[in-house]
C-alpha positions, -999 to 999 in steps of 0.1 A, spaced: -699 -33 -631 -711 -53 -660 -695 -41 -693 -706 -56 -727 -704 -46 -762 -740 -59 -770 -773 -41 -766 -786 -66 -740 -771 -85 -710 -780 -122 -710 -804 -128 -680 -809 -92 -672 -835 -66 -681 -825 -31 -687 -849 -8 -668 -832 26 -671 -808 43 -694 -784 68 -676 -766 81 -708 -734 81 -726 -703 74 -705 -666 75 -716 -631 70 -705 -600 84 -723 -562 84 -719 -533 97 -739 -499 88 -728 -463 85 -743 -446 52 -744 -415 62 -722 -390 90 -722 -357 84 -741 -373 63 -767 -364 30 -748 -394 12 -762 -387 22 -797 -351 10 -796 -362 -23 -781 -390 -25 -807 -367 -20 -836 -343 -48 -823 -372 -71 -817 -385 -66 -853 -351 -79 -866 -354 -111 -847 -394 -114 -846 -412 -118 -813 -436 -102 -791 -429 -66 -780 -438 -72 -743 -434 -37 -732 -459 -25 -759 -483 -52 -749 -482 -43 -712 -487 -6 -724 -516 -16 -744 -531 -38 -717 -528 -11 -690 -542 16 -713 -573 -3 -722 -579 -12 -686 -576 24 -674 -601 36 -699 -626 9 -689 -621 18 -652 -626 56 -659 -658 47 -680 -670 24 -651 -665 53 -625 -685 76 -646 -713 51 -649 -713 45 -612 -715 83 -605 -747 83 -627 -761 53 -606 -757 28 -633 -747 -9 -626 -739 -18 -662 -725 -4 -695 -739 -16 -727 -729 -10 -765 -692 -5 -755 -669 4 -781 -630 8 -778 -607 27 -799 -569 31 -801 -545 52 -820 -509 59 -820 -493 90 -834 -455 101 -827 -452 77 -797 -484 91 -781 -510 64 -775 -546 73 -772 -572 51 -758 -609 57 -759 -638 37 -746 -674 46 -745 -710 30 -741 -743 36 -726 -748 34 -688 -778 15 -677 -795 0 -647 -801 -37 -652 -819 -61 -629 -822 -99 -632 -850 -112 -654 -877 -131 -636 -882 -166 -645 
């Protein structure tokens, strides 16, 4: 599945639009505030919050996977104009990705 945030795909011609596709996920960081305690300590000594980085990476990948699956179900082989949103409220992490599912073929030279 080709996923781009542009209206076009280099070297490809879009021949059909299949419509809007999306993926979303809402999850908590961890029970017991383990991440929050580690984060508070880490902010004192400065440095990367690796557990949060892993959470963000996994969440982003999951919503892209869900969006891609929805596009495949529509018969698309690409998603264009992709946008990604993230929000964090009260240790609930919300991820949302959306774009337009299309059928794209190689351009003739």
